[in-house]
C-alpha positions as CSV (number, residue, x, y, z in Angstrom):
1,M,109.3,115.3,86.2
2,K,108.8,112.3,88.5
3,T,105.3,111.5,89.8
4,I,104.6,109.4,92.9
5,L,101.5,107.3,92.6
6,L,99.7,106.2,96.0
7,I,98.4,102.8,95.0
8,G,98.0,101.2,98.2
9,G,97.1,97.4,98.7
10,L,93.9,95.5,98.2
11,N,90.7,96.9,97.1
12,R,88.2,96.2,99.8
13,Q,85.2,98.5,98.8
14,F,84.3,96.3,95.9
15,L,84.2,92.8,97.7
16,P,82.7,90.3,97.2
17,T,82.2,91.0,93.6
18,M,86.1,91.6,93.2
19,P,87.7,89.8,96.0
20,N,91.7,90.2,96.7
21,R,92.0,92.5,93.6
22,P,94.0,95.6,93.7
23,K,92.1,98.6,92.7
24,S,94.6,99.6,90.4
25,L,93.9,96.7,88.2
26,I,89.9,97.1,88.3
27,E,89.0,97.2,84.7
28,I,87.3,100.5,83.3
29,A,86.1,100.7,79.9
30,G,88.4,98.1,78.9
31,K,91.5,98.5,80.5
32,P,92.8,98.6,84.3
33,L,92.6,102.0,86.2
34,I,96.4,102.1,86.4
35,E,96.7,102.2,82.5
36,W,94.3,105.2,82.3
37,Q,96.4,107.1,84.7
38,I,99.6,106.3,82.8
39,D,98.1,107.4,79.6
40,W,97.0,110.7,81.4
41,L,100.4,111.3,83.1
42,K,102.2,110.6,79.5
43,R,100.3,113.7,78.1
44,Y,102.1,115.8,80.4
45,R,105.5,114.3,79.8
46,I,105.8,112.4,82.9
47,N,108.6,109.9,82.0
48,S,109.2,108.3,85.6
49,V,106.7,107.2,88.0
50,I,107.3,105.8,91.7
51,A,104.4,103.6,92.6
52,L,104.1,103.4,96.6
53,A,102.3,100.2,97.3
54,G,101.2,98.1,100.2
55,R,102.1,94.4,100.6
56,H,99.4,93.5,98.3
57,G,101.0,95.7,95.4
58,A,103.2,92.8,94.0
59,E,100.3,91.9,91.5
60,V,100.2,95.5,90.1
61,A,103.8,95.4,90.0
62,E,103.9,92.2,87.9
63,Y,101.4,93.6,85.4
64,V,102.9,96.9,84.7
65,G,106.6,95.7,85.1
66,T,109.2,98.5,84.4
67,G,106.7,100.4,82.2
68,R,108.7,100.1,79.2
69,K,105.6,98.8,77.4
70,Y,104.0,102.0,77.9
71,G,107.1,104.1,77.4
72,I,107.6,105.3,80.9
73,S,109.7,104.1,83.6
74,I,107.9,102.7,86.7
75,S,109.5,101.5,89.9
76,F,107.9,100.3,93.0
77,I,108.4,100.7,96.7
78,F,106.7,98.4,99.0
79,E,105.6,99.0,102.8
80,E,106.4,96.3,105.2
81,E,103.6,97.9,107.5
82,P,101.3,100.5,106.6
83,L,102.7,103.9,106.8
84,G,99.9,106.2,105.6
85,T,100.2,108.6,102.8
86,A,102.5,111.1,104.2
87,G,104.6,108.2,105.8
88,A,104.8,106.3,102.3
89,I,105.9,109.5,100.5
90,R,108.6,110.2,103.3
91,N,109.8,106.4,102.7
92,A,110.4,107.5,99.0
93,F,113.0,110.3,99.9
94,D,116.1,108.5,98.5
95,L,114.6,108.3,95.0
96,L,113.4,112.1,95.0
97,R,116.5,113.6,97.1
98,T,117.6,115.5,94.0
99,D,114.2,116.7,92.6
100,E,113.2,120.2,93.1
101,M,109.5,119.2,92.9
102,F,107.2,116.4,91.8
103,F,103.9,115.2,91.5
104,V,101.8,113.0,93.8
105,I,98.6,111.4,92.6
106,N,96.1,109.1,94.5
107,G,96.1,105.8,92.9
108,D,92.1,105.7,92.7
109,V,91.7,109.0,90.6
110,V,90.7,109.2,86.8
111,T,90.9,112.7,85.6
112,S,91.8,115.2,82.7
113,I,93.1,117.8,85.1
114,D,95.7,119.8,83.1
115,L,99.1,119.2,85.0
116,Y,100.9,122.0,83.2
117,R,98.7,124.6,84.8
118,I,99.7,123.6,88.4
119,K,102.3,125.8,89.7
120,L,104.2,126.4,93.0
121,S,104.7,129.6,94.2
122,A,107.7,130.9,96.0
123,S,105.9,130.5,99.4
124,D,104.2,127.3,98.4
125,V,105.6,124.0,99.9
126,A,102.6,122.1,97.9
127,V,99.8,122.8,95.7
128,M,96.4,121.1,96.1
129,A,94.2,120.5,93.0
130,L,90.5,121.0,94.0
131,V,87.4,120.2,92.0
132,P,83.9,121.4,92.7
133,L,81.8,119.1,94.7
134,K,78.9,117.5,92.8
135,S,76.1,116.6,94.6
136,T,75.1,113.0,94.5
137,Y,71.4,113.9,95.3
138,G,68.7,116.4,93.6
139,L,68.4,119.4,95.6
140,A,65.4,121.7,96.2
141,A,65.7,125.5,96.5
142,V,63.2,126.9,99.2
143,E,61.9,130.3,100.1
144,D,59.7,130.8,103.1
145,S,57.6,127.7,103.5
146,K,57.5,127.1,99.7
147,I,59.9,124.9,97.4
148,T,60.7,127.1,94.4
149,S,62.7,125.0,92.2
150,F,64.8,121.8,91.8
151,Y,68.2,121.0,90.7
152,D,69.2,117.4,89.7
153,R,72.6,116.7,91.1
154,P,74.2,120.0,90.7
155,T,77.5,120.9,91.1
156,L,78.3,123.4,94.1
157,E,80.8,125.6,93.1
158,S,81.1,127.4,96.2
159,Y,82.5,123.9,97.9
160,W,85.7,122.3,96.9
161,L,87.2,118.7,97.0
162,N,90.5,117.6,97.5
163,A,91.3,115.9,93.8
164,G,94.0,113.7,95.2
165,V,96.5,115.4,92.8
166,Y,99.4,117.5,94.3
167,L,102.6,119.1,93.1
168,M,105.1,119.2,96.1
169,S,108.3,120.9,96.7
170,R,111.2,118.7,98.1
171,R,110.5,120.8,101.2
172,I,107.6,118.6,101.9
173,F,110.0,116.1,103.7
174,S,110.5,118.4,106.5
175,Y,106.6,118.2,107.3
176,L,106.2,114.4,106.5
177,P,105.8,112.1,109.6
178,E,107.1,108.6,109.7
179,K,103.6,107.6,109.8
180,G,100.4,109.2,109.3
181,S,98.4,110.7,106.3
182,L,98.9,113.9,104.4
183,E,95.1,115.0,105.2
184,K,95.6,114.6,109.0
185,S,99.2,115.6,109.6
186,T,101.0,117.4,106.7
187,F,98.1,119.5,104.9
188,P,96.7,121.0,108.3
189,K,100.2,122.3,109.4
190,L,101.0,123.8,105.7
191,A,97.6,125.3,105.7
192,K,98.1,127.0,109.2
193,E,101.6,128.3,108.1
194,G,100.0,129.6,104.7
195,K,102.3,127.4,102.6
196,L,99.6,125.3,100.9
197,G,98.5,126.6,97.4
198,N,95.4,125.5,95.5
199,F,94.6,125.0,92.0
200,L,90.9,125.1,91.3
201,A,90.2,122.6,88.4
202,H,87.4,123.1,86.4
203,E,88.0,120.1,84.0
204,P,85.8,118.1,81.9
205,Y,86.0,115.2,84.3
206,W,87.2,114.0,87.9
207,F,86.4,110.6,89.6
208,S,87.5,109.0,92.6
209,I,86.9,105.2,92.0
210,D,85.1,104.3,95.2
211,S,82.2,102.1,94.3
212,Q,80.6,100.0,91.2
213,Q,78.7,103.1,90.2
214,D,81.8,105.1,89.9
215,I,83.1,102.6,87.5
216,V,80.0,102.8,85.6
217,N,80.1,106.5,85.5
218,V,83.6,106.8,84.4
219,A,83.4,104.3,81.8
220,D,80.6,106.4,80.2
221,V,82.7,109.6,80.3
222,L,85.8,107.8,78.9
223,A,83.6,106.2,76.2
224,G,82.5,109.4,74.9
225,K,79.1,108.9,76.3
226,K,78.8,111.7,78.7
227,K,80.5,115.4,78.8
């Protein structure tokens, strides 16, 4: 099965410590983020990756090449102008026109989500993996005017985050604008029509790499220092 990897362009969140460096090449526990993603995808027999890149993605393409050194095929589509996540996928139609379904993965996600367990029902155009929200703050439980207990950065099982991992039917292309994001255009429409499924992922780890602290946290997990 093919997988789209949304790698975007320059990484601006980490400036000025990592100026002009694509997020996909940020090193985590000894190797670039994109290599962790490739290793994860290969576990699920993903043999073809289509990387959708902004105009600064050439450095990533130069680094990974055709994917031969990883035992996987990697091709790149470069945007001449920003299209948004939905527009970028629509732009890859020619490479996916014969595929019944395919995965789409955000380029800043490091996770152990089991891709084999994500399934499309007959009514689904897409399925979104969700992970439970983990508070970044300590929380207090209150009763009347008293604090009764404390919770150190708990997992809030009643709230679910978009994990940036999707399984999509080729029917998705009729829902994709030429420009725009999945979150603002495509997914709300699918949800309203009852065509967006979910997969609740209670996995050992899931991280979106958005800060220096995220790099530290995920490196600890990958190094086996945490569970």
